[in-house]
Phi, psi and omega in degrees: 000314180296330179302331182298341182267010184294338178289335181263330179226106191302330186296337181288349178280344184276123181298320182298320179292316181291329177294317177298319178298321179294318180296315180294318178299318179298318178298315181297318178298318179298316182291325182282317185271335184308302182300322181294317180292321178298315179297318180298315180295322178294317181297327180265008178054043177265087186234166183286140172256120183271129180293143186288338179266012179273182179300138182296333180294344182272352182298331179291345182273357179306128178090355177298132181306137176239192188066022178293351176300342175302318178300313183294317183298314178295323182286342177269309189291311184298311178297326180296315179292323183290317190258338187271154167283122189281072176273186185297322182295315181295316180300317181298309186287327178293314180296316182297315181294316180296318181298311181289331174296321178292323176296317177297321177298317178298319179298313178298317182299316181294321182287316191264317183274312182274354177061032173270107194304321182272355180064216179292133182303137187305320183292332177290322175295320178296319178299318179298318179295322178294319178299315179297317179300316179294321178298314180296318178300317179300315180295318180294317185283330190237351184229340182259139183303151174295142173288153186227143169250126178258145180287315184199109180273353185292339180284353180265150174280164178300323180294319179293321178298318179297320179295319178295316179299331180274355174123000181291148179300147189255335188293344178289343181263314180193167180289150180219161178245108179279128177270150176299151178294347178257016177280138174238151183271134179252114181301147176069010185241018187298327182259009182253140179227133177220191180296328185256322185253123180240116180052038175087007181237136180245123179266125182256152169298152183304316183296322180287325178295320178297317178298319179300316180298315179299318179296319180297312180297315180296316183293314184291318181294321178287323181295317178292325176300317179290326182288336184283067181236351178233150183301119175084353186293304184294317181296317181293315180294323178295318178301320180294311182295318181293325177299314178299315179292329176296319176299317178297320180299316181295316180293321181292334180270000178247122184302315183293318180293315182295325178293314181296319183275356180059045176240168181296137171270118182239102185302129178091352183289341179297337176294337178293342174299325180293315176299318181299314182291327175297319179293317177298316177299320178295319179294317179293320177297321178291325178300334177303326181254343187259353178291155186294130356278132188292139173270343182201150175250153182283332182066186178292336177304316181277315187293319179291323178293314181296318179298319178293319178299315180296312180295319180296319178301312181299320180294313182295335180263003182060037180242039182299321181284319179297335179301332178298326178278312182303314179260038185303324180294320177298321179297315180297317179300314181292318180296325180298323178291315180298314180297317180301313182293313181295319180294320179297315180294321180296311181292327178292321179289325184275320186249353181086352178219126182287141176242157181255139174285321179245159177298325177197147177239151000300170193295337178296330176287332175300315180290328174299316180294336177282353176103004179284138177297147182303315183296326180291320178298315182299311182296320180293322176294322175300315181299316177299318178299319179295316180298318179294321179295317179295319178297319180297322179291333180285345184291343183296327182259004175270117185262000000 
């Protein structure tokens, strides 16, 4: 909305300024609404129920207000709509995030208010994730511009680059290579060409690309849900991963940057920096209340929304594979649960008694059982997340 005033105030045309504005707005919304929402949840006794087979240190958290994802959802959606140019990418990611946030809210409501222990039936959540995946696939395939690889943008003037970024046709300036809308980027393969991978890009059949999108959305939303077991862990790691993707979004939407970094040029993707910064601001604002000892938990309202936002960003930027590195901690958390379950079933079938690979899963609880303080585990996981994010950004110049 604010972008509409760029003709009257030139500074509003700059994505970097509006991204900063979105982050600050998200923080302010968190600070203003946070205490009120916490009090409301406390008054209505909407608190967390701690499982009896969980870590004993968590028993003190019984009754802590949950459904705090409401704070995050408002802090993401409102600044994004306020500060961003509402192009196809922004509309897609806002709708997807809001939809899954509402599904998470329904799940929390059924578990905490209606006292239905399992909340929303798992298959209904899976159906919702499939719907979101199909919606994103539809937008990517039929409404968002094809990504482009340019041979050399240096022959263009700054004025010509600005015109191209704003939507002017490009072939009048130089030849370009348009990638299929189902092309995905393969890290470390930029200088490699094979039957399937050409200059680091793999083109998938449409049906397989749709399945990939559904898998990404399902995996990210569930992985963040599993990671949300320690105060501040999921919010901090999400802020780190989203920051890395925000940098990629800005570079992908700039012709000169995308050419230098040898990444896809995706017209309009720089606006996703505003959504990214709004999400980071929302995460930091939520951490104000969620750091140990937490005053509120995000619940499925927050974790499903954040997971969808993270997965959607990666899809819109064609960084589905790189997301495995950027969100490496989330991958490890999810894998630890899968390994724990499979190993238990295997040993039970073979020996008649199930054994555990870890003391407890997800893996952050394993370290808790080893005696590490919660805050130390969280900070160390953050550090690992930062290192993975930095490494992922370095892959652009690795051929």
